[in-house]
C-alpha positions as CSV (number, residue, x, y, z in Angstrom):
1,M,-51.1,-51.1,47.3
2,K,-52.9,-49.1,44.6
3,K,-55.4,-52.0,44.1
4,N,-56.2,-52.1,47.8
5,L,-56.7,-48.3,47.8
6,A,-59.0,-48.5,44.8
7,I,-61.1,-51.2,46.5
8,K,-61.3,-49.1,49.7
9,I,-62.4,-46.0,47.6
10,I,-65.1,-48.1,45.8
11,M,-66.3,-49.5,49.1
12,I,-66.5,-46.0,50.6
13,I,-68.4,-44.7,47.6
14,A,-70.8,-47.7,47.8
15,I,-71.4,-47.1,51.5
16,I,-72.1,-43.4,50.8
17,L,-74.5,-44.3,48.1
18,V,-76.3,-46.8,50.4
19,I,-76.6,-44.1,53.1
20,V,-77.9,-41.5,50.6
21,G,-80.4,-44.0,49.4
22,I,-81.6,-44.9,52.9
23,C,-81.8,-41.2,53.7
24,Y,-83.9,-40.5,50.6
25,V,-86.3,-43.3,51.3
26,S,-86.6,-42.4,54.9
27,Y,-87.2,-38.8,54.0
28,G,-90.0,-39.8,51.7
29,I,-91.6,-42.0,54.4
30,I,-91.3,-39.2,57.0
31,Q,-92.8,-36.7,54.6
32,K,-95.8,-38.9,54.0
33,L,-96.2,-39.4,57.7
34,I,-96.0,-35.7,58.6
35,K,-97.6,-34.2,55.5
36,K,-101.0,-32.7,56.3
37,Y,-103.5,-33.0,53.6
38,P,-106.5,-30.7,53.3
39,N,-109.8,-32.2,54.4
40,P,-111.5,-34.0,51.5
41,I,-114.3,-32.0,49.8
42,A,-117.5,-33.8,48.6
43,T,-119.4,-32.3,45.7
44,I,-123.1,-33.3,45.6
45,E,-124.9,-32.4,42.4
46,V,-128.7,-32.4,42.7
47,E,-130.7,-32.3,39.5
48,G,-132.6,-29.1,39.2
49,Y,-131.5,-27.8,42.5
50,G,-127.7,-27.1,42.3
51,T,-124.5,-28.0,44.1
52,I,-123.8,-28.8,47.7
53,K,-120.2,-28.9,48.8
54,V,-119.3,-30.7,52.0
55,E,-116.0,-30.7,53.9
56,L,-115.4,-34.1,55.4
57,Y,-113.7,-34.7,58.7
58,P,-111.5,-37.8,58.7
59,D,-109.9,-36.9,62.0
60,Q,-113.3,-37.2,63.7
61,A,-114.8,-40.2,61.9
62,P,-112.1,-41.9,59.8
63,N,-114.0,-45.1,59.0
64,T,-117.2,-43.3,58.1
65,V,-115.3,-40.9,55.8
66,A,-113.5,-43.8,54.1
67,N,-116.8,-45.6,53.5
68,F,-118.5,-42.4,52.0
69,I,-115.5,-41.7,49.8
70,A,-115.3,-45.3,48.6
71,L,-119.0,-45.5,47.7
72,A,-118.9,-42.0,46.1
73,N,-115.9,-42.8,43.9
74,R,-117.5,-46.0,42.7
75,G,-120.5,-44.0,41.5
76,F,-122.8,-45.6,44.0
77,Y,-124.8,-42.5,44.8
78,N,-125.2,-41.3,41.2
79,G,-128.9,-41.4,40.3
80,L,-130.2,-42.0,43.9
81,T,-132.5,-39.6,45.6
82,F,-133.3,-37.6,48.7
83,H,-136.2,-39.8,49.9
84,R,-137.0,-38.1,53.2
85,T,-137.2,-34.4,53.8
86,I,-138.3,-32.5,56.9
87,P,-138.0,-28.7,57.0
88,G,-136.4,-27.5,60.2
89,F,-134.8,-30.9,60.7
90,M,-132.9,-32.6,57.9
91,I,-132.8,-34.1,54.4
92,Q,-132.0,-37.8,53.9
93,G,-130.7,-39.6,50.9
94,G,-128.3,-42.3,49.6
95,D,-130.7,-45.3,49.7
96,K,-130.5,-47.6,46.7
97,N,-134.2,-48.5,47.1
98,G,-135.3,-44.9,47.3
99,D,-137.5,-45.5,50.3
100,G,-135.2,-45.9,53.3
101,T,-135.1,-49.7,53.3
102,G,-132.0,-50.2,51.2
103,S,-128.5,-51.3,52.3
104,P,-125.2,-51.3,50.3
105,T,-123.5,-54.5,49.4
106,L,-119.8,-55.4,49.5
107,D,-119.9,-55.3,45.7
108,D,-121.2,-51.7,45.8
109,L,-118.1,-50.9,48.0
110,L,-115.4,-53.1,46.4
111,G,-116.7,-54.2,43.0
112,N,-115.9,-57.8,44.0
113,G,-119.2,-59.4,43.0
114,D,-120.2,-60.1,46.6
115,T,-123.9,-59.2,47.1
116,S,-123.7,-59.6,50.9
117,E,-125.0,-56.5,52.6
118,Y,-122.7,-54.7,55.1
119,S,-122.8,-52.1,57.8
120,I,-120.2,-49.9,59.5
121,E,-119.8,-49.2,63.2
122,G,-121.0,-45.9,64.5
123,E,-118.3,-43.5,65.4
124,M,-120.2,-41.5,68.0
125,I,-120.2,-41.0,71.8
126,A,-123.2,-43.3,72.4
127,N,-121.2,-46.1,70.9
128,N,-118.2,-45.5,73.2
129,Y,-116.3,-43.7,70.4
130,T,-115.1,-40.5,72.1
131,K,-113.0,-38.9,69.3
132,N,-116.0,-37.5,67.4
133,K,-117.1,-34.2,68.9
134,I,-119.3,-33.1,65.9
135,K,-122.7,-31.7,67.1
136,M,-125.8,-31.9,65.0
137,K,-125.7,-28.3,63.8
138,E,-127.1,-26.8,60.6
139,G,-125.2,-28.1,57.6
140,V,-123.7,-31.1,59.3
141,I,-123.7,-34.4,57.3
142,A,-124.2,-37.6,59.3
143,M,-124.9,-41.3,58.7
144,A,-128.5,-42.5,59.0
145,R,-129.0,-45.8,60.8
146,S,-131.7,-48.1,62.0
147,D,-133.2,-48.1,65.5
148,Y,-134.0,-51.6,66.7
149,T,-134.7,-50.5,70.3
150,G,-138.4,-50.4,69.6
151,I,-138.2,-54.2,69.3
152,S,-136.0,-54.6,72.4
153,S,-134.1,-52.1,74.5
154,S,-131.2,-54.5,74.5
155,L,-130.5,-53.9,70.8
156,T,-128.7,-50.6,71.2
157,E,-125.4,-51.9,69.9
158,E,-127.1,-53.4,66.8
159,S,-128.8,-50.0,66.2
160,Y,-125.6,-48.0,66.6
161,N,-123.7,-50.2,64.2
162,S,-126.3,-50.3,61.4
163,A,-125.2,-47.4,59.1
164,G,-124.4,-48.3,55.5
165,S,-124.8,-45.8,52.7
166,Q,-127.7,-43.5,53.8
167,F,-126.8,-40.1,55.1
168,F,-128.6,-36.9,56.2
169,I,-127.8,-33.2,56.1
170,M,-129.1,-31.1,59.0
171,H,-131.4,-28.3,57.8
172,K,-131.4,-26.7,61.3
173,D,-129.7,-27.4,64.7
174,N,-131.0,-30.3,66.7
175,E,-129.2,-31.0,70.0
176,S,-131.3,-34.1,70.7
177,L,-129.2,-36.0,68.1
178,N,-125.8,-35.1,69.5
179,G,-123.7,-38.1,70.2
180,L,-126.3,-40.5,68.9
181,Y,-125.4,-40.3,65.2
182,T,-122.1,-40.2,63.3
183,G,-121.5,-36.7,62.0
184,F,-118.6,-36.7,59.5
185,G,-118.6,-33.3,57.8
186,K,-120.3,-30.0,57.2
187,V,-121.7,-28.1,54.2
188,I,-119.4,-25.3,53.2
189,E,-121.3,-24.2,50.1
190,G,-124.9,-24.7,49.0
191,M,-127.1,-24.4,52.1
192,D,-129.6,-22.7,49.9
193,V,-129.8,-26.0,48.0
194,V,-130.3,-27.9,51.2
195,D,-133.0,-25.4,52.2
196,A,-134.8,-25.8,48.8
197,I,-134.8,-29.6,49.1
198,A,-136.0,-29.5,52.7
199,N,-139.0,-27.6,51.6
200,V,-140.2,-29.7,48.7
201,E,-143.8,-30.9,48.7
202,V,-144.2,-34.2,50.6
203,T,-146.6,-37.0,51.3
204,Y,-146.8,-40.0,53.5
205,R,-144.7,-43.1,52.8
206,T,-147.1,-45.9,52.1
207,E,-145.3,-48.3,54.5
208,D,-146.3,-45.9,57.3
209,L,-150.0,-46.4,56.7
210,A,-152.2,-49.5,57.2
211,E,-153.9,-50.9,54.1
212,G,-156.7,-48.5,53.0
213,E,-155.8,-46.0,55.7
214,E,-155.7,-42.3,54.6
215,A,-152.9,-40.0,55.9
216,P,-154.1,-37.9,58.8
217,K,-154.8,-34.2,58.1
218,D,-154.9,-31.0,60.1
219,E,-157.9,-28.7,60.2
220,D,-156.9,-27.2,56.9
221,G,-156.8,-30.6,55.2
222,N,-153.0,-30.8,55.1
223,A,-151.2,-34.1,55.7
224,L,-149.5,-34.2,59.1
225,T,-145.8,-35.0,59.6
226,A,-145.4,-36.4,56.0
227,D,-141.8,-36.7,54.9
228,M,-141.6,-38.4,51.5
229,P,-141.1,-36.0,48.6
230,I,-143.8,-36.3,46.0
231,N,-141.0,-35.7,43.4
232,K,-137.8,-37.0,45.0
233,P,-134.8,-34.8,44.3
234,V,-132.3,-36.8,42.3
235,I,-128.6,-36.9,43.2
236,T,-126.9,-36.6,39.8
237,S,-123.5,-37.4,41.3
238,I,-121.3,-37.3,44.3
239,T,-117.6,-36.9,43.8
240,V,-114.9,-36.4,46.4
241,E,-111.6,-34.5,46.0
242,T,-109.1,-36.0,48.4
243,F,-106.1,-33.8,47.4
244,G,-103.9,-36.9,46.9
245,A,-104.6,-38.5,50.3
246,N,-105.6,-42.2,50.3
247,Y,-108.3,-43.0,52.9
248,G,-108.4,-46.7,52.1
249,M,-111.4,-49.0,52.5
250,P,-113.6,-49.0,55.6
251,D,-113.8,-51.7,58.1
252,T,-117.2,-53.4,57.7
253,V,-119.5,-55.5,59.9
254,E,-122.2,-58.0,59.2
255,P,-125.6,-56.2,59.5
256,F,-128.1,-57.2,62.2
257,N,-130.8,-59.4,60.7
258,Y,-133.9,-58.3,62.6
259,Y,-136.2,-60.6,60.7
260,N,-134.2,-63.6,61.9
261,Y,-134.2,-62.1,65.4
262,L,-138.0,-61.7,65.4
263,M,-138.5,-65.2,64.1
264,Q,-136.3,-66.6,66.9
265,L,-137.9,-64.3,69.5
266,Y,-141.5,-65.2,68.6
267,G,-140.6,-68.8,67.8
268,S,-139.1,-69.3,71.3
269,S,-142.1,-67.7,72.9
270,L,-144.4,-70.1,71.2
271,N,-142.5,-73.2,72.2
């Protein structure tokens, strides 16, 4: 009798411990699900200019934010430059080639030795992504992308899904860009630094001019619509404080190869 009672007591205690354990684990899972983390803060240090702090918006552009954080935390942006600056418009950086032609590789993102270039899909209204309501206001950070519609008007999807590592920060409002580019954050500190970078002395990019061609000038002898800094501002580092949140790795897509497209296009027209 006493033995049976002892067994029952032990079983009851065991059941209680199991229930307590399940409740503890469940509580932890629920807390993770309902816990609201502060938005991540990116700190952009620019040599000789100062610090820009940007609040990122993962609720608006989660994959874009994940991509930016992953690249930043691997040190991808350290030592790169702002290669395009237009006062009253924006400053653009994050290109590994320093001239607007570079794309990141899977190795840059994952450190896996894979040198294949990658892109991410655009999280903006024009690309049928309706969750992103960010407008291109002063201080907004957005992803730069290619525009292949000059080759063919049918290449809108390829254009919208061509972002990689390059980003731009709006110097002033520009409504014409609303919904066409993926905004994913906004400057909360350091707009004076953005202003200083936007107003650096610029020249023409050599790829914009034919061989031997001189840059056009106004009546005062100043170059018109030049946008490449003579001395490109250097990004010392970009670090992101995530406050303990894990944003994971972004979903990537194979980038559009417009050289192959042109070869196929002109090759078929010749046959």
